[in-house]
N, C-alpha and C positions, 0 to 999 in steps of 0.2 A: 436433623440438621448433620451436615458435614464440618470435622472438623481437622482434617488431619494436611495432607501437602500434595498439590497437583499443578499444572502449568501446559502449557498450550502454543502453539507457533502458528504460521499462515505456509498456505501450499506458495510454488515459485512456478509461474507462468512468465512469457515471454511477448513481444508484440514487435513488428518489424515496420517500420515508416519510411518510407520514398520520397528521397527530396531530388528535385533534375536539374538542371542546369542548361544553358541557353548557349558563350563563347567555346564550352568545355563540355562535351554531355558527362554528366557523372549520372549515376543511380546510385543515392548511396542508402545502404540498409543500414540502420541503429536496431543494433538487437538490445531490447528495453527487458527487464531483468524485473519482477514484482521482490523487492529485500524481503526476507523474512522480518517478522516484527517481534518482537521481546529481542532479550537475551540470554546466549550460553555460550557454554565452554569452549562451543565447535567454530563460533558467531562471531564474538568478543574480540575483539582488541588483548590483548595481554599489558593488563599490567597489577602492581604491588599494591598488597594491602594491608594492614598491621593493627587493625583496629583492637584494642587492650579489651581485656571481657570486662573490666570497671567500666570501660567507653559503650562499648556490646549492651551493660547492664542499661543503662540509662536510655540508649535508643530503642530498648524492648517497651522499657515502662512506657515511655514515650507513644509507641507506636501500637499497643493498645490499652491506654490510656486515652488515646483519642481515637478510638476506636471505639470505645465502652461512649464516649462524648457525645459520637455521632450515633449510636445508639441508642443514646437516653434522646438526642431529638427525633428522627422520624425513622423510617425503614428507609425513606430515599436516600437518607443522610449515610446510612449505614450502607448501602446498598453503593452508594459511591464513594466509599470509607474505602470500605473492600478491593473493587476494582481498582483506585489509585494505588495501593496497598498490597496487594498479591504482587510475589513477586515479579517482574518482565516478563512476556512471553508466555505465561501459562499459560492463556485463554485466546481462542480466538472472536471469542462472542460471549464475554465475562454475563454480560446484562440478558442477555437472552437465557444465561443458567440461572440467572438469581430472580429471572424473573416466577419460576418455578415455585418462591418462595413466598412468605408473609412477614416474616421476621428471620434473628439470625439469633445463635443462643449469645450469653457470656462468658469472658471469659477474663480468667485473672492470673496470669503467670508468675512463677518462684522465682523471685527473682535470686535468689539466694543456690539455686540450684543451676546457673547460668554457667556452660563451656564451653568453647572452642568444640567443633567438630570438622575436621579436616578434609576428612573423609569420606563427605557424607554427600550421599546422589540421590533424585528425585525418585520415587517410586515408580515400578510401572505399572503397578495394578490398578492406577487411577483413570475414570474415565476423562477421557479427551485431553487426559497428558501429552503437551507436547515436546516437555524436557522431557522426557521417560528416561532412565539411567544415567542423566547426565548431572557434574557437578556446577551447583552456580558457582558464577564470576562472583566473588566478593569473601568475604569474611561469613565463613556459619558457625553458628551457635546453638545449640542443644537446650534445651531446658522442664522441668516439667509445668503443666498447667492444668487450671481446672475452667471447663469446658462445662457449663451446667451441672456442676458437681458430679461430672466423672473426673477422675483426675487421668494425665495421659504427657506422652509428652509430643513437645510441637519442636521445629526446626526454624529459623529466622534466619536472615541471609542479608550483612551490610555492605552495601554498594554504594561507594559512591557516598561516603554518609550522610546514608539514609539504610532503614531498617525496614526490610518486608519479609512478610509471611506468606506461607505458601496452604493456602484455603482450599481444601476439596472443596467446591462449589457445585460442581456438575455432577450432577444427578444422573445412572444409568436406567434406571425405572420411569425417568421421566425426563420424555423429549427435550432438548433444548429447543425454543422457539425460533423461527429465522429471524434474523435481523432483516429487517428491511431494506434499509439500507446497502448491506451486501446482497441481497438477492435481488435489485434494481442495477448495481453493479455488475454484479454477474451475466446479469442477461441484457445489458449494454456491450459489458467484454464480446459477450456471444457475436450479437447481431454486428460490430464492428468487426470480426474476425472474418464473416462472412463476405465481406466485402477485399479482403487485401487482393484474392486474386485479380478483383476488377481494376482497384488501384495501383496494382503492379504492372496489368495490360498497358492501364495507359502510361505509364512510365515507360514503359518498354517500347511503344510508341514512338514517343518522341525521343526520347535518347536514341534509338534508328535510326535515326537522320539527323539529328544535331551534332557539334562539335565533331572528331573524329571521323566518327562518320558520315559526313555532312559530303552528299554530292554535287548542287547545287540548289539556287536560289528555289528554284520553282519547284522542285521536291518538299526542299522544307516549307516553301508556301502552302501544297498539297496536303503534306502533315498536317501542320496545322490549323487548318480547316478541315479537315474530317476528324480533328479530336476534338474541336470547340462545344459541337453539339452535346458529342459522348461525358466531354466533363460539367455540361451543364447537370445529362440527365444524373450524373454522379453526386453533384451537388443536391440534386431534389433527394436522391434515397440518405445522403447525410440527416435530408431534413428532417427525416420520417424515423429517423434511431429511435426507440426507447431510454425519453430522459425524465423520468420522472422523480429526480431531486436535483436541487438545486447546482450544485457539483456536474452531476450529469449534464445538465443546459449548460454551463458557462464549460465544459470541457466540450462538448462537441462544437457549441459556438465556434472555439478554436481552431477545431478540422475544417469547419466550414468554411471560416477566412484562412485560412489557408489556403481551399483552392478554387475558393472566389476570388483569389492574388493571383494563384496559378490562369486560371479565366482571363483575368485580365492580360496579365503575361501572354500567353498566346496570339486571344484577341490583337492588341499591340504588334508583335511581330508578325501577325499578317498582312496590319495594316502597312506594317512601316518593310516588308517584301517588296508588297504592292506600289507604296511608291518611293521604295530606294529613299529613304528618310533616316537617316545615321541616328537621327536625337529622338527617332519612338525606339530602335532595337538600346537605346541607353534606359530610356522608361522600362520598357521589358523587361529588362536587365533589374531593376528595381523594385519591380510587380514580384518578380523572382525571389532578391532579397527577402521583400515580407512575407512571401508565400513560406519562407524554408524559416524563416523565423517564430512563426503563430507553429508550426509544424515543429520544433523543438519545442514548444509550451506542450503540448500538445503529446507529443511522448511521453515530458516527463508528467502531466495530470496522468496518462494511462496508464505509464508506470508504479506513478503511488496510488493507484486504487485499489483499496480494501478488496481483497476478493477470495 
C-alpha cells in the first residue's frame, strides 16, 4: 500500500475535418486538440485563493472522514472515493492503477499539525506522475498523518473550496491494466486517421471545380457524377470502423450522417445541373449545411475522446 503524493495528465493529439461549399468553394480545415485532463499550474487560469488554516483543518478532516466512511462500506466505494478526491489530473487511468489492489490503508490526519506550504511542488519520482515538479493550483497544506500505524507527512490542496489529497496509487512493480474504453478509443482514432487522406481527396476534388474555380456547368456535372460512387465507397468504409463502445457508435454515426448529407448534396446538385432546376440547387445547399453541422458535432466528439 502506497500513501504519498502523485499525479497524471493526458497526451495532446490533433485531428482535421474538412467541410465543403457549393456556391463558394470552401476547404475549411479545423484543427482539433485534445485538452489535457485535470489542472496544473501551467494550464489552469489563475485565480486567487485565501483559505485559512482553520478552514483547511475542517476541509482536511472532512476529506479523510469521507475516505474512512467509504473504506468502511466496501473496496468499491473506497476506490471511487480515491478517484474522486485525488487532485485533478494526477492519473490518466486511476481505476486501472487501483485494480491492482484489493484494499487501501487507514488514515488518521493530525489536524493540530496542519500548516500552509506555499512552495510545495508535486514530487518528480512518483510512478506515472503527470504533474511532476508542478505547483498545484489552490492553497496547499502539509500535515502529519498516521497511515496504518506509520507516521508521515502528507499534503492536501484546497481548490475552489474542496480539499484534495495526493495519493500515489500507481505502482511500477505492477503494470497498469489497459482501460478497455481507452483502448477502443485509440483503435478508433487510429482507424479514422487512416481515412484522413481519402476524405481530403474527396473534398479537394469537389472544391477544385466549384466556387471561384468554377468553369462550366458541364465540368461541375462531370465532377459530381464522378464523386458520387467514391463517396458511397467512403461511407462504406466509415460503417466498417471499429466501434466497440456506445460512445464510439454514436460518434461514428455522426460522421456517417455528415457524409450521407454530402452524398445527398452531390446527388441533388447533379440533378439540378442536369435539369437546370434552381430549386434543386437550394436543396443541395440545405444538404450541405446539414452535413456541415454533423461534421462540427463529429469534430467536437473526436476532440473530447479520452486517448
